[in-house]
C-alpha positions in Angstrom: -37.1 9.3 -48.9 -40.0 11.2 -50.3 -39.9 15.0 -51.0 -42.6 15.4 -48.3 -40.5 13.6 -45.7 -37.4 15.5 -46.6 -39.4 18.8 -46.2 -40.7 17.6 -42.8 -37.2 16.7 -41.7 -35.7 20.0 -42.8 -38.5 21.9 -41.0 -37.9 20.0 -37.7 -34.1 20.5 -38.0 -34.7 24.2 -38.6 -36.9 24.5 -35.5 -34.4 22.6 -33.4 -31.5 24.8 -34.6 -33.6 27.9 -33.9 -34.4 26.7 -30.4 -30.7 26.0 -29.7 -29.8 29.5 -31.0 -32.4 31.2 -28.7 -31.1 29.3 -25.7 -27.5 30.1 -26.5 -28.1 33.8 -27.2 -30.2 34.2 -24.0 -27.8 32.2 -21.8 -30.6 29.8 -21.1 -33.0 32.5 -19.9 -35.3 31.8 -22.9 -36.4 28.5 -24.2 -35.9 26.5 -21.0 -39.5 25.3 -21.2 -42.0 24.4 -23.9 -45.6 23.7 -23.3 -44.9 23.9 -19.5 -42.4 21.1 -19.8 -38.6 21.4 -19.2 -36.4 21.4 -22.3 -33.4 19.1 -22.4 -30.5 18.9 -24.7 -30.0 15.2 -25.6 -26.7 14.1 -27.1 -26.6 10.7 -28.8 -23.9 9.0 -30.9 -24.8 8.8 -34.6 -25.5 5.2 -35.4 -23.6 5.3 -38.7 -21.3 8.3 -38.3 -20.2 7.7 -34.7 -20.4 11.5 -34.2 -22.1 13.3 -31.4 -25.6 14.4 -32.4 -27.5 16.9 -30.2 -31.3 17.6 -30.3 -33.5 19.7 -28.1 -36.5 17.9 -26.7 -39.1 18.2 -23.9 -39.0 15.9 -20.9 -42.6 15.5 -19.9 -41.6 13.5 -16.8 -38.4 14.0 -14.8 -37.9 12.8 -11.3 -35.2 11.4 -9.1 -32.5 11.6 -11.8 -34.8 9.9 -14.4 -35.9 11.6 -17.5 -38.7 10.4 -19.8 -38.7 11.4 -23.4 -41.2 10.7 -26.2 -40.0 9.7 -29.7 -43.0 11.3 -31.4 -41.4 13.1 -34.3 -44.6 15.2 -34.5 -46.7 12.2 -35.2 -44.6 11.2 -38.3 -44.8 7.5 -39.3 -41.0 7.3 -38.9 -38.9 7.1 -35.7 -36.8 10.2 -35.1 -33.1 9.9 -35.8 -32.2 10.5 -32.1 -34.3 7.5 -31.1 -32.7 5.3 -33.7 -29.3 6.5 -32.5 -29.9 5.6 -28.8 -31.3 2.2 -29.7 -27.9 1.6 -31.4 -25.9 3.1 -28.6 -27.9 3.7 -25.3 -25.2 5.8 -23.7 -26.4 9.4 -23.9 -25.7 12.8 -22.4 -28.6 15.0 -21.2 -28.6 18.6 -20.0 -31.6 20.2 -18.4 -31.7 23.7 -19.9 -31.2 26.2 -17.1 -30.5 23.3 -14.7 -28.4 20.3 -14.2 -26.1 18.7 -16.6 -24.7 17.6 -18.7 -25.1 14.2 -17.1 -24.3 10.7 -18.6 -27.3 8.5 -18.7 -28.3 5.2 -20.2 -31.4 5.3 -22.4 -33.9 2.5 -23.0 -37.3 2.1 -24.6 -40.0 1.7 -21.9 -41.6 -1.7 -21.7 -45.2 -1.9 -22.7 -46.2 -2.0 -19.0 -44.0 1.0 -18.2 -45.4 2.9 -21.2 -49.0 2.1 -20.1 -48.2 3.6 -16.7 -46.4 6.6 -18.0 -48.5 7.6 -21.0 -51.5 9.1 -19.1 -49.0 11.4 -17.3 -47.3 12.3 -20.6 -50.6 12.9 -22.6 -52.0 15.0 -19.7 -49.0 17.2 -19.6 -49.1 18.0 -23.3 -52.1 17.5 -25.5 -49.7 17.4 -28.5 -48.5 14.0 -27.6 -52.0 12.6 -27.6 -52.6 14.3 -31.0 -49.3 12.8 -32.3 -50.5 9.3 -31.2 -53.8 9.8 -33.1 -51.9 11.0 -36.2 -49.7 7.9 -36.7 -50.2 4.2 -36.9 -46.7 3.8 -35.4 -46.3 2.9 -31.8 -44.6 6.0 -30.4 -41.7 4.9 -28.2 -41.3 6.3 -24.7 -37.7 6.5 -23.6 -36.4 6.3 -20.1 -33.0 7.9 -19.4 -31.5 6.8 -16.1 -28.1 7.0 -14.4 -25.8 4.3 -15.7 
């Protein structure tokens, strides 16, 4: 891993830790939304460690018990660890900050047709996702989390 990638990863982890801290200290009153999207706490199982791994993400689409997540990693050319974890083990736990959860869900990568239908709603909800898509040559996975 390059020094630049290590620095990016450290920055993203620090932001995530800070977000978790704000939520914990405020009892969920602060940090429940980002860019007008609900924030969720996603817990996956580490693909090599087998340990629970938790990350804070936005859910640009959530409806009828289904949550849609975007594995953008800020437009990085690498998939985020949480995505690689759920590909290895699709059983996840998701908690809507200030709302429901934790709930057990099964996560899967959207099919190309599903992504084509969802992406306009995702990119309209947050210009950041469209910018991330322009920034990378990687196909950014869209993840659908649904009841098992």
